[in-house]
C-alpha positions in Angstrom: 21.9 -29.0 1.9 18.4 -27.9 1.1 15.7 -28.1 3.7 12.6 -30.1 3.1 10.5 -27.0 2.4 13.2 -25.7 0.1 13.4 -28.9 -1.8 9.7 -29.2 -2.1 9.1 -25.6 -3.3 12.3 -24.5 -4.8 12.2 -21.4 -2.5 15.3 -20.6 -0.4 14.7 -20.9 3.3 15.5 -17.2 4.0 14.4 -15.8 0.7 13.1 -12.5 2.1 13.5 -10.2 5.0 11.3 -11.0 7.9 10.0 -14.4 9.2 6.5 -15.6 10.0 7.0 -14.6 13.6 7.5 -11.0 14.6 10.0 -10.3 17.3 9.7 -7.7 20.1 12.5 -5.7 18.5 10.5 -5.6 15.3 7.4 -4.4 17.1 9.3 -1.7 19.0 10.9 -0.5 15.7 7.5 -0.5 14.0 6.0 1.6 16.8 8.8 4.2 16.4 8.2 4.4 12.7 4.5 5.0 13.4 4.7 7.3 16.4 7.5 9.6 15.4 6.1 10.6 11.9 2.6 10.9 13.5 4.0 13.4 16.0 5.4 15.4 13.1 2.0 15.3 11.4 0.3 16.7 14.5 2.9 19.4 14.7 2.7 20.3 11.0 0.3 23.2 11.2 2.1 25.1 14.0 5.5 24.4 12.3 4.1 25.8 9.0 2.5 28.7 10.8 5.9 29.5 12.3 7.4 29.9 8.8 9.3 26.6 8.7 7.9 25.6 5.3 9.4 26.7 2.0 8.7 25.9 -1.6 11.5 23.4 -1.8 10.0 21.5 1.2 6.6 21.3 -0.6 8.1 20.0 -3.9 10.3 17.5 -2.1 7.5 16.2 0.1 5.0 15.9 -2.9 7.6 14.1 -5.1 8.5 11.7 -2.3 4.9 11.1 -1.5 4.1 10.3 -5.2 7.1 7.9 -5.4 5.9 6.0 -2.4 2.2 6.2 -3.2 2.5 4.8 -6.8 5.1 2.3 -5.6 2.4 0.9 -3.4 -0.7 1.3 -5.6 0.8 0.5 -9.0 3.7 -1.7 -7.8 3.0 -3.6 -4.6 -0.8 -3.7 -5.1 -1.9 -3.8 -8.7 1.2 -5.6 -10.1 2.9 -7.7 -7.5 -0.3 -8.8 -5.6 -2.9 -9.0 -8.4 -0.9 -9.2 -11.6 -3.0 -6.5 -13.3 -0.3 -6.0 -16.0 3.1 -7.3 -17.1 6.0 -4.8 -16.8 9.4 -5.1 -18.3 12.2 -6.0 -15.9 13.4 -2.5 -15.3 10.0 -1.2 -14.4 9.4 -4.2 -12.2 12.5 -3.4 -10.2 11.7 0.3 -10.1 8.2 -0.4 -8.7 9.5 -2.7 -6.1 12.0 -0.1 -4.9 9.5 2.7 -5.0 7.0 0.7 -3.0 9.8 -0.1 -0.4 10.4 3.6 0.0 6.9 4.0 1.3 8.2 2.2 4.4 5.3 -0.2 4.7 7.3 -3.4 4.7 9.3 -5.5 2.3 7.4 -6.3 -0.9 7.0 -10.1 -0.3 5.6 -9.6 3.2 3.2 -6.8 2.0 1.9 -9.0 -0.9 1.4 -12.0 1.4 -0.7 -9.9 3.8 -2.8 -8.5 1.0 -3.4 -11.8 -0.7 -4.5 -13.3 2.6 -6.8 -10.3 3.1 -8.5 -11.0 -0.2 -8.9 -14.7 0.6 -10.7 -14.1 3.9 -12.0 -10.5 3.3 -14.1 -9.4 6.4 -14.2 -13.0 7.6 -12.2 -15.0 10.1 -8.6 -15.1 8.9 -8.6 -11.6 7.4 -5.5 -9.9 8.9 -7.2 -6.5 9.1 -11.0 -6.5 9.0 -12.7 -3.7 11.0 -15.5 -6.2 11.7 -13.2 -8.5 13.6 -14.8 -7.9 17.0 -18.5 -7.5 16.0 -21.0 -5.0 14.7 -21.8 -2.9 17.8 -20.5 0.6 18.0 -17.9 -0.3 20.5 -16.8 -3.4 18.7 -16.6 -1.5 15.4 -14.5 1.3 16.9 -12.1 -1.3 18.3 -12.2 -3.1 15.0 -11.4 0.0 13.0 -8.4 0.7 15.2 -7.2 -2.8 14.7 -7.8 -2.6 10.9 -6.1 0.7 10.6 -2.8 -0.1 12.3 -2.9 -2.5 15.3 -2.9 -5.6 13.1 0.7 -4.7 12.1 1.8 -5.7 15.6 0.4 -9.2 15.5 3.1 -11.7 16.6 1.9 -14.3 14.0 2.8 -13.0 10.6 1.3 -14.2 7.3 3.2 -17.1 5.9 5.1 -15.7 2.9 5.9 -19.1 1.5 2.2 -19.9 1.3 0.8 -16.6 0.0 3.7 -15.3 -2.2 5.6 -18.3 -3.5 5.8 -16.7 -7.0 7.7 -13.6 -5.6 10.0 -15.7 -3.5 11.2 -17.5 -6.6 11.9 -14.1 -8.4 15.6 -13.2 -7.7 15.0 -9.5 -8.3 12.1 -9.3 -5.9 13.9 -11.4 -3.3 17.0 -9.1 -3.5 15.0 -5.9 -3.2 12.9 -7.4 -0.4 15.9 -8.4 1.6 17.4 -4.9 1.1 14.3 -3.2 2.6 16.5 -1.6 5.3 18.5 0.2 2.5 15.4 1.6 0.8 14.1 2.7 4.1 17.4 4.5 4.9 17.3 6.2 1.5 13.7 7.2 1.9 14.4 8.7 5.3 17.6 10.6 4.3 17.1 11.6 0.7 14.7 14.5 1.5 17.2 16.1 3.9 20.0 15.7 1.4 17.9 17.3 -1.4 16.8 20.1 0.9 20.3 20.9 1.9 21.5 20.9 -1.7 18.7 23.1 -2.9 19.0 25.7 -0.2 22.6 25.1 0.6 21.8 25.3 4.3 21.4 23.1 7.4 18.0 24.7 8.0 16.9 23.7 4.5 18.0 20.1 5.2 16.2 20.1 8.5 12.8 21.4 7.2 13.0 19.1 4.2 13.5 16.2 6.6 10.5 17.3 8.7 8.2 17.7 5.7 9.6 15.3 3.1 10.3 12.5 5.5 8.3 12.7 8.8 5.1 14.3 7.6 5.2 12.5 4.2 5.7 9.1 5.8 2.9 9.7 8.3 0.4 11.0 5.8 1.1 8.1 3.3 0.9 5.5 6.1 -2.5 6.7 7.3 -3.9 7.2 3.8 -2.9 3.6 3.0 -4.2 2.2 6.2 -7.5 4.0 5.7 -8.3 1.7 2.8 -8.3 -1.2 5.3 -10.3 0.6 8.0 -12.5 3.3 6.4 -13.1 1.6 3.0 -14.4 -1.5 4.7 -16.7 0.4 7.0 -18.4 3.4 5.4 -19.1 4.4 1.8 -21.1 3.3 -1.2 -21.2 -0.3 -2.5 -22.5 -0.2 -6.1 -20.9 -3.5 -7.0 -21.5 -7.1 -5.8 -18.8 -8.4 -3.5 -18.7 -11.0 -0.8 -17.4 -8.5 1.8 -18.1 -4.9 3.1 -15.6 -3.1 0.8 -16.8 0.3 -0.2 -16.1 3.4 -2.2 -15.0 6.6 -0.3 -14.7 9.5 -2.8 -12.8 11.9 -0.6 -9.8 9.5 -0.3 -9.5 9.0 -4.1 -6.9 11.7 -4.8 -4.5 11.1 -1.8 -4.8 7.3 -2.3 -4.2 7.3 -6.0 -7.6 5.8 -6.8 -7.4 3.0 -4.2 -10.4 4.2 -2.3 -12.7 3.0 -5.2 -12.4 -0.2 -3.2 -15.7 -1.8 -3.8 -15.0 -2.5 -7.5 -11.5 -3.7 -6.6 -13.0 -6.5 -4.4 -15.6 -7.3 -7.0 -12.9 -7.6 -9.7 -9.5 -7.8 -8.0 -7.3 -8.1 -11.1 -8.7 -5.1 -12.9 -6.0 -2.5 -13.5 -8.5 0.4 -12.9 -10.5 0.7 -9.7 -12.4 3.9 -10.5 -14.5 2.6 -13.4 -17.6 4.7 -13.1 -18.1 8.2 -14.4 -16.2 10.9 -12.4 -14.1 8.4 -10.4 -10.5 9.7 -10.6 -7.9 6.9 -10.6 -4.4 8.4 -11.0 -2.8 4.9 -10.5 -4.7 3.6 -13.5 -3.6 6.6 -15.6 0.0 5.9 -14.7 -0.4 2.3 -15.9 -1.9 3.7 -19.1 1.2 5.9 -19.6 3.5 3.0 -19.0 1.5 1.0 -21.6 1.8 3.8 -24.1 5.6 3.9 -23.5 5.8 0.2 -24.1 7.0 -0.6 -20.6 4.0 -2.8 -19.7 1.7 -5.1 -21.7 -1.2 -7.4 -21.1 -3.0 -4.8 -19.0 -6.3 -6.1 -17.6 -8.4 -3.1 -18.3 -12.1 -3.1 -17.2 -14.5 -4.9 -19.6 -17.8 -3.2 -20.0 -19.9 -6.4 -19.9 -18.1 -7.7 -16.8 -18.5 -4.4 -15.0 -22.2 -4.2 -15.9 -22.7 -7.7 -14.7 -21.3 -6.8 -11.3 -23.4 -3.7 -10.7 -26.1 -4.2 -8.2 -28.6 -2.2 -10.1 -28.3 -4.6 -13.1 -29.1 -7.7 -11.1 -32.3 -9.5 -11.8 -34.8 -9.4 -9.0 -36.9 -12.5 -8.3 -40.5 -12.3 -9.5 
């Protein structure tokens, strides 16, 4: 028999992995997935210096990083959260799986968190605002740490039924979200398998696991989290927005263009975030390629008049 909420919304009661309450086991597991890759990231330079880095490690790590990065930026963020374009079913599924392989949570939970962030950006209710504790230096330092990663440990989770009901009604997305454990396992083990096959050695498998799994996961995590912490604290704000979102140019390449964050908050559904001259946005370029291939349509590209209207320098000043 359907529950009341299920009958009212048409959404299965356990439509996705993870509930609105985070258990102690989930928090401990999350801590391990943060601390172990971070330890590898710290050890990366001496490991490379010691000769434990080969060309196959570099290629595997870069490819795995790109899969997870664009799975998050193009898939989780620009499509599933903001509907910046409409993909065909095959690409939709591929983007959901690729985003899951970034190991940043099931797609439904990720989208719910991000939609809530936009609703309350840098105000009470924002899951990860760096201004949560105030504007003094000490409060901001604490707030940046919270925005960067500590918010992930909040016991109270964003209600997925409230913020992502559309995704919870999509059987493909629900299935992929509930299989998050499988995509995580593949993401963790695939680099070692590839490294072993390429070099035909246990050493090749081990170094590929170190670089292609541990270092790659840590780097992608912290680049993604930097959009929450750094890009709401420092940087340029050429566009009008109701929050403190900013552009940080030196994060543009590793973040796939996500660090042009001020325009994104000024125009959230726009498929391209880097809209000004010289602003590299590889995620937008990938969407463009998908469009040319006929895999996506109805792309919400920036409109010149709309962009100009949001530029601060174009605002009329009172006489």
